[in-house]
PAZAPA-4460 file (N, C-alpha, C; in steps of 0.05 Angstrom, whole numbers, plus 32768, in hexadecimal, padded with zeros to 4 digits):
% residues 191
    n_x    n_y    n_z   ca_x   ca_y   ca_z    c_x    c_y    c_z   seq   type   mol
   849D   88B4   8C3F   8492   889A   8C39   848C   888B   8C52     1      M     A
   849E   888A   8C65   849A   887A   8C7D   8482   8884   8C8C     2      A     A
   847E   889E   8C8D   8467   88A9   8C9C   844D   88A0   8C8F     3      M     A
   844C   88A2   8C74   8433   8899   8C66   842D   887C   8C6C     4      F     A
   8441   886B   8C69   843C   884E   8C6D   8436   8848   8C8B     5      Y     A
   8442   8857   8C9D   843B   8853   8CB9   841E   885A   8CBE     6      T     A
   8415   8870   8CB2   83F9   8878   8CB4   83E6   8863   8CA8     7      F     A
   83ED   885A   8C90   83DC   8846   8C83   83DC   882C   8C92     8      I     A
   83F3   8822   8C9B   83F4   8809   8CA9   83E6   880B   8CC4     9      F     A
   83E6   8823   8CD1   83D7   8826   8CEA   83B9   8824   8CE4    10      A     A
   83B0   882F   8CCE   8394   882D   8CC6   838C   8810   8CC0    11      K     A
   839D   8801   8CB3   8395   87E7   8CAA   8397   87D2   8CC1    12      I     A
   83A5   87D9   8CD6   83A7   87C6   8CEC   838B   87C0   8CF8    13      T     A
   8379   87D3   8CF5   835E   87CE   8D00   834D   87BD   8CED    14      S     A
   8357   87B9   8CD5   834A   87A8   8CC1   8350   878A   8CC7    15      M     A
   8344   8779   8CB8   834A   875C   8CBB   8367   8757   8CB4    16      T     A
   8372   8742   8CBE   838E   873A   8CB7   8391   8737   8C99    17      D     A
   837D   872B   8C8C   837F   8726   8C70   8380   8740   8C60    18      K     A
   8370   8753   8C68   8370   876E   8C5B   838B   877B   8C5F    19      T     A
   8395   877A   8C77   83AF   8786   8C7D   83C5   877A   8C6C    20      S     A
   83C5   875F   8C69   83DA   8752   8C59   83D8   875A   8C3C    21      I     A
   83C0   875B   8C31   83BD   8762   8C15   83C7   877F   8C10    22      V     A
   83BF   8791   8C21   83C7   87AD   8C1D   83E5   87B0   8C21    23      L     A
   83F0   87A3   8C34   840D   87A4   8C38   841C   8799   8C20    24      E     A
   8412   8784   8C14   841E   8778   8BFC   841D   878D   8BE5    25      N     A
   8407   879A   8BE1   8404   87AE   8BCC   8417   87C5   8BD1    26      I     A
   8418   87CF   8BE9   842A   87E6   8BEF   8448   87DF   8BED    27      Y     A
   844E   87C5   8BF0   846A   87BD   8BEF   8473   87B3   8BD4    28      N     A
   8461   87B2   8BC0   8469   87A9   8BA6   847E   87BC   8B9A    29      R     A
   8491   87B0   8B8E   84A7   87C0   8B82   84B2   87B2   8B69    30      K     A
   84C0   87C2   8B59   84CD   87B7   8B42   84E9   87AD   8B4A    31      S     A
   84EE   8793   8B46   8508   8787   8B4D   8516   877F   8B33    32      V     A
   852E   8789   8B2F   853D   8785   8B16   8557   8775   8B1A    33      R     A
   855D   876C   8B32   8576   875E   8B36   8570   8744   8B46    34      D     A
   8578   872E   8B3A   8571   8714   8B45   858A   8703   8B4A    35      Y     A
   8587   86EE   8B59   859D   86DC   8B60   85A3   86C8   8B4A    36      T     A
   8591   86C3   8B38   8594   86AF   8B23   8588   8694   8B2B    37      G     A
   857F   8692   8B44   8572   8679   8B4E   8558   8675   8B3F    38      E     A
   8552   865B   8B37   853A   8655   8B29   8521   865C   8B39    39      P     A
   850B   8661   8B2B   84F0   8664   8B37   84E2   864A   8B32    40      V     A
   84D6   863F   8B46   84CA   8624   8B44   84B0   8625   8B32    41      T     A
   84AA   860E   8B27   8492   860C   8B18   8479   8611   8B29    42      K     A
   847A   8609   8B42   8464   860E   8B54   845F   862C   8B58    43      A     A
   8475   863B   8B5B   8472   8658   8B5E   8467   8664   8B44    44      C     A
   8470   865B   8B2D   8467   8665   8B14   8449   865F   8B10    45      L     A
   8441   8647   8B17   8424   8640   8B15   8413   8652   8B26    46      L     A
   841C   8658   8B3F   840E   866A   8B51   840C   8686   8B45    47      A     A
   8422   868F   8B38   8422   86A9   8B2C   840F   86AA   8B14    48      L     A
   840F   8695   8B04   83FD   8694   8AED   83E0   8693   8AF5    49      L     A
   83DB   8685   8B0B   83BF   8685   8B15   83B7   86A1   8B1E    50      K     A
   83C9   86AF   8B2B   83C4   86CB   8B33   83BE   86DD   8B1B    51      A     A
   83CE   86D9   8B06   83C9   86E8   8AED   83AE   86E3   8AE1    52      G     A
   83A6   86CA   8AE2   838C   86C2   8AD6   8374   86CB   8AE8    53      M     A
   837A   86D2   8B01   8365   86DB   8B13   835E   86F9   8B0F    54      A     A
   836D   8706   8AFE   8369   8723   8AF9   834E   8728   8AEC    55      A     A
   8344   8740   8AEF   832B   8747   8AE1   832E   8744   8AC3    56      P     A
   8318   873D   8AB6   8318   873A   8A99   82FE   8747   8A8E    57      S     A
   8301   8759   8A7A   82EA   8766   8A6E   82D6   8751   8A64    58      A     A
   82BE   8754   8A6D   82A8   8741   8A65   82AF   8724   8A6B    59      R     A
   82C3   8720   8A7C   82CD   8705   8A83   82D4   86F4   8A6B    60      N     A
   82DE   8701   8A56   82E5   86F3   8A3D   8300   86E5   8A40    61      R     A
   8311   86ED   8A52   832B   86E1   8A58   833C   86DC   8A3F    62      Q     A
   8343   86F2   8A31   8352   86EF   8A18   8370   86ED   8A1C    63      P     A
   8379   86E4   8A33   8396   86E3   8A38   83A1   86C7   8A37    64      L     A
   83BB   86C7   8A32   83CB   86AE   8A32   83E5   86B6   8A3F    65      A     A
   83F3   86A3   8A4B   840C   86A8   8A5A   8421   8694   8A51    66      F     A
   8439   869D   8A4F   8450   868C   8A49   8464   868F   8A60    67      V     A
   8469   8679   8A6E   847D   8678   8A84   8497   866D   8A78    68      A     A
   84AD   867B   8A7D   84C7   8673   8A72   84DB   8670   8A89    69      V     A
   84E8   8659   8A8A   84FC   8654   8A9E   8517   864C   8A91    70      T     A
   8517   8646   8A77   8530   863D   8A6A   8543   8655   8A67    71      E     A
   855B   8650   8A71   856F   8665   8A72   8575   8671   8A56    72      R     A
   8577   8660   8A42   857D   8669   8A27   8568   867D   8A1C    73      Q     A
   854F   8677   8A22   8539   8688   8A18   8539   86A2   8A27    74      I     A
   853C   86A1   8A42   853D   86B9   8A52   8554   86CC   8A48    75      L     A
   856B   86C0   8A44   8582   86D0   8A3A   857D   86DC   8A1F    76      D     A
   8571   86CC   8A0D   856B   86D5   89F1   8557   86EC   89F2    77      A     A
   8543   86EA   8A03   852F   86FF   8A06   853D   8719   8A0F    78      M     A
   854F   8716   8A22   855D   872E   8A2C   856D   873C   8A16    79      S     A
   8578   872D   8A04   8588   8739   89EE   8578   874C   89DD    80      E     A
   855F   8747   89D8   854F   8757   89C6   853C   876B   89D3    81      G     A
   853D   876C   89ED   852B   877E   89FC   853C   8792   8A0B    82      L     A
   8539   87AC   8A05   854B   87C0   8A10   8549   87C4   8A2E    83      P     A
   8533   87BD   8A3B   8530   87C3   8A57   852C   87AA   8A68    84      F     A
   8535   8793   8A5E   8532   877A   8A6D   854C   876B   8A71    85      T     A
   8561   8779   8A75   857B   876B   8A7A   857A   875B   8A94    86      K     A
   8566   8760   8AA5   8564   8751   8ABE   855C   8734   8AB8    87      M     A
   8553   872E   8AA0   854D   8712   8A99   8565   8700   8A9B    88      L     A
   857D   870C   8A98   8596   86FC   8A99   859A   86EE   8AB4    89      L     A
   858D   86F9   8AC9   8590   86ED   8AE4   8574   86E4   8AEF    90      K     A
   855F   86E8   8AE0   8545   86E0   8AE8   8543   86C2   8AE8    91      A     A
   8533   86B7   8AFB   852E   869A   8AFB   8518   8692   8AE8    92      G     A
   8508   86A5   8AE0   84F2   869F   8ACE   84E7   86B9   8AC3    93      A     A
   84D4   86B7   8AB0   84C5   86CE   8AA6   84A9   86C4   8A9E    94      A     A
   8496   86D6   8AA1   847B   86D0   8A97   8475   86E6   8A82    95      I     A
   846C   86DD   8A6B   8463   86EF   8A56   8445   86EE   8A56    96      I     A
   8439   8705   8A59   841B   8708   8A59   8413   870F   8A3D    97      V     A
   8401   8700   8A31   83FA   8703   8A15   83DC   8706   8A11    98      C     A
   83D4   8712   89FB   83B8   8713   89F3   83B3   8701   89DC    99      G     A
   839D   86F3   89DD   8395   86E0   89C8   837E   86EB   89B8   100      D     A
   8383   86F2   899F   836F   86FE   898E   835A   86EB   8984   101      S     A
   835D   86D1   898A   8349   86BE   8982   8331   86BE   8995   102      T     A
   8334   86CB   89AC   831E   86CD   89BF   830D   86E5   89B6   103      V     A
   82F3   86DF   89B1   82E0   86F4   89A8   82DA   8706   89C0   104      D     A
   82E1   871F   89BE   82DC   8732   89D4   82C1   873F   89D1   105      L     A
   82B4   873C   89BB   8298   8744   89B6   8294   8763   89B6   106      Q     A
   8281   876B   89A7   8277   8786   89A6   828D   879C   89A5   107      Q     A
   82A0   8799   8993   82B4   87AE   898F   82C8   87B1   89A5   108      G     A
   82CB   879E   89B6   82DD   87A0   89CD   82F8   8794   89C8   109      A     A
   8301   8795   89B0   831A   8787   89A8   8333   8791   89B7   110      T     A
   8333   87A9   89C0   834B   87B4   89CE   834B   87AF   89EC   111      D     A
   8336   87A4   89F7   8334   87A0   8A14   8348   878C   8A1E   112      L     A
   8353   877B   8A0D   8367   8767   8A17   837F   8775   8A23   113      W     A
   8386   878D   8A1A   839D   879C   8A26   8398   87A1   8A43   114      Y     A
   837F   87A9   8A4A   8378   87AE   8A66   837A   8795   8A76   115      Q     A
   836F   877F   8A6B   8371   8765   8A79   838E   875D   8A7D   116      D     A
   839F   8761   8A69   83BB   875A   8A6C   83C9   876A   8A81   117      A     A
   83C2   8784   8A83   83CE   8795   8A97   83C6   878C   8AB3   118      A     A
   83AC   8785   8AB6   83A2   877C   8AD0   83B0   8761   8AD8   119      A     A
   83B3   874F   8AC5   83C0   8736   8ACA   83DE   873A   8AD2   120      A     A
   83EB   874C   8AC4   8407   8752   8ACA   8409   875C   8AE7   121      T     A
   83F8   876E   8AEF   83F9   8779   8B0A   83F3   8763   8B1F   122      E     A
   83E0   8752   8B19   83DA   873C   8B2C   83F3   872A   8B30   123      N     A
   8401   8725   8B1A   8419   8714   8B1C   842E   8723   8B2D   124      I     A
   8432   873C   8B29   8445   874C   8B38   843F   874C   8B56   125      L     A
   8425   874E   8B5C   841D   874D   8B79   8421   8732   8B85   126      L     A
   841C   871D   8B75   8421   8702   8B7F   843F   86FD   8B83   127      A     A
   844F   8707   8B71   846C   8705   8B74   8475   8711   8B8E   128      V     A
   846A   8729   8B95   8471   8737   8BAE   8469   8725   8BC5   129      E     A
   8452   8719   8BC4   8449   8709   8BDB   845B   86F0   8BDF   130      S     A
   8468   86E7   8BCA   8479   86CF   8BCB   8496   86D7   8BD3   131      M     A
   849B   86F0   8BD7   84B6   86FB   8BDE   84CA   86F6   8BC7   132      K     A
   84BF   86F5   8BAF   84D0   86F4   8B97   84D2   8711   8B8C   133      L     A
   84E0   8715   8B77   84E2   872F   8B6A   84D9   872D   8B4D   134      G     A
   84CF   8743   8B43   84C6   8744   8B27   84C4   8761   8B1E   135      A     A
   84C2   8765   8B04   84BF   877F   8AF9   84AE   877D   8ADF   136      V     A
   849D   8790   8ADB   848C   8791   8AC3   849C   879E   8AAD   137      W     A
   849F   8790   8A96   84AD   879B   8A7F   849A   879A   8A67   138      S     A
   8495   87B0   8A5B   8482   87B2   8A45   848D   87A5   8A2B   139      A     A
   847C   8796   8A1E   8481   878D   8A03   846F   879C   89F0   140      L     A
   8455   879F   89F7   8442   87AF   89E8   8445   87CB   89F2   141      Y     A
   8444   87DF   89E1   843F   87E1   89C5   8458   87E4   89B4   142      P     A
   846C   87D4   89B9   8486   87D6   89AB   8489   87BE   8998   143      Y     A
   8483   87C1   897E   8484   87AB   896C   849F   879C   896C   144      P     A
   84B6   87AA   896E   84CF   879D   896E   84D3   878A   8986   145      E     A
   84C9   8793   899D   84CA   8782   89B6   84B7   876A   89B3   146      R     A
   849E   8770   89AA   848A   875B   89A7   8495   8746   8994   147      E     A
   84A0   874E   897D   84AA   873B   8969   84C1   872A   8973   148      N     A
   84D3   8737   8982   84EA   8729   898E   84E0   8712   899F   149      H     A
   84CE   8718   89B2   84C3   8704   89C4   84B2   86EF   89B5   150      V     A
   84A2   86F9   89A2   8490   86E7   8993   84A1   86D1   8986   151      R     A
   84B7   86D8   897A   84C8   86C4   896C   84D4   86B0   8980   152      K     A
   84DE   86BA   8996   84EC   86A8   89AA   84D9   8694   89B7   153      L     A
   84C0   869C   89BC   84AE   868A   89CA   8499   867E   89B7   154      I     A
   849D   8683   899D   848D   8677   8988   846F   867C   898A   155      K     A
   8468   8696   898E   844C   869D   8991   843E   869A   8976   156      L     A
   8425   8690   8976   8416   8690   895D   840E   86AD   8955   157      P     A
   8407   86B2   893C   8400   86CD   8934   83E9   86D9   8943   158      P     A
   83D7   86C9   894D   83BF   86D3   895B   83C5   86DB   8978   159      S     A
   83DD   86D7   8982   83E4   86DD   899D   83F9   86F4   899E   160      V     A
   83F3   8709   89AD   8405   8720   89AF   8411   8723   89CB   161      S     A
   842B   8725   89CE   8437   8729   89E8   8433   8745   89F2   162      P     A
   842A   8748   8A0B   8424   8762   8A17   843A   876B   8A2A   163      F     A
   8442   8759   8A3C   8457   8760   8A50   8468   8747   8A55   164      S     A
   8480   874D   8A5F   8491   8737   8A68   8498   873E   8A85   165      I     A
   8496   872A   8A96   849C   872E   8AB3   84B3   871C   8ABB   166      I     A
   84CC   8727   8ABC   84E2   8718   8AC7   84DD   8713   8AE5   167      P     A
   84E3   86FB   8AEE   84DD   86F3   8B09   84F6   86E5   8B14   168      I     A
   84FC   86EB   8B2D   8513   86DE   8B3A   8514   86E2   8B57   169      G     A
   8529   86D7   8B63   852F   86DB   8B7F   8540   86F4   8B81   170      H     A
   8536   8708   8B90   8544   8722   8B91   8561   871E   8B9C   171      P     A
   8574   872C   8B91   858F   872B   8B9A   8595   873F   8BB0   172      S     A
   8583   8751   8BB5   8587   8765   8BCA   856D   876D   8BD6   173      G     A
   856D   8783   8BE3   8555   878D   8BF0   854B   87A5   8BE0   174      I     A
   8536   87A1   8BD1   8529   87B7   8BC2   8513   87C2   8BD4   175      D     A
   850F   87DC   8BD3   84FB   87E8   8BE3   84E5   87F4   8BD1   176      L     A
   84CC   87F3   8BDB   84B6   87FF   8BCB   84B9   881D   8BCA   177      P     A
   84AE   8829   8BB5   84AE   8846   8BB3   8493   8850   8BBD   178      K     A
   8494   8866   8BCB   847C   8873   8BD4   8470   8883   8BBD   179      D     A
   845B   8878   8BB1   844F   8885   8B99   8435   8894   8BA0   180      K     A
   842F   8894   8BBA   8416   88A2   8BC2   841A   88C0   8BC0   181      F     A
   8407   88CD   8BB3   8407   88EB   8BB0   83EB   88F5   8BB4   182      R     A
   83E8   8902   8BCA   83CE   890D   8BD2   83C3   8921   8BBC   183      A     A
   83D6   892F   8BAE   83CD   8942   8B9A   83C1   8935   8B81   184      D     A
   83C3   891B   8B7F   83B7   890C   8B69   839A   8903   8B6F   185      K     A
   8391   8909   8B87   8376   8900   8B8F   8363   8917   8B8E   186      I     A
   834C   8912   8B83   8336   8926   8B82   831D   8918   8B8D   187      H     A
   8310   8926   8B9F   82F8   891A   8BAC   82DF   8926   8BA0   188      W     A
   82CD   8916   8B97   82B3   891D   8B8D   82B4   8929   8B71   189      E     A
   82C7   893A   8B6B   82CA   8946   8B50   82E7   8950   8B4E   190      A     A
   82EF   8958   8B36   830A   8962   8B32   830D   897C   8B41   191      W     A
***
């Protein structure tokens, strides 16, 4: 891992500082599951929501909606009904990325909101990394029991479907990124 990142960082040092910072942020993104319990400020959450809304959107229809949660009771209650989000118990906040079916996606593109939601989720995770906070992507879709649990707690209307929940907090330790680069997954020009 270290050798790969040394090689990549050596290559990006010849790029602009801005490019170098963006790539370093992407390479350093990691899933953080243990937090201090310290609150996440509204200013940070607004910046994260703006990052989510900056994600690509099919036909620029923007069929997404977001719910930011900071209330301890709601975070704890969400944790109780979601098997892989116990980290919510110490998270300072969570963002739920949702799809809004009232937005007309046109020409049979009704399922494209899932792709938009995935892109928004990743943008939020990258923004979290840049703020030196921690977060993890936890799926709600396509698990009806998870979706329904969250739907009830945050009072979603029937036309809005929860896609992912992102617990966010101040990391309690030092989490390291995983080296996911695999040269054998790359094909040039053809398979």
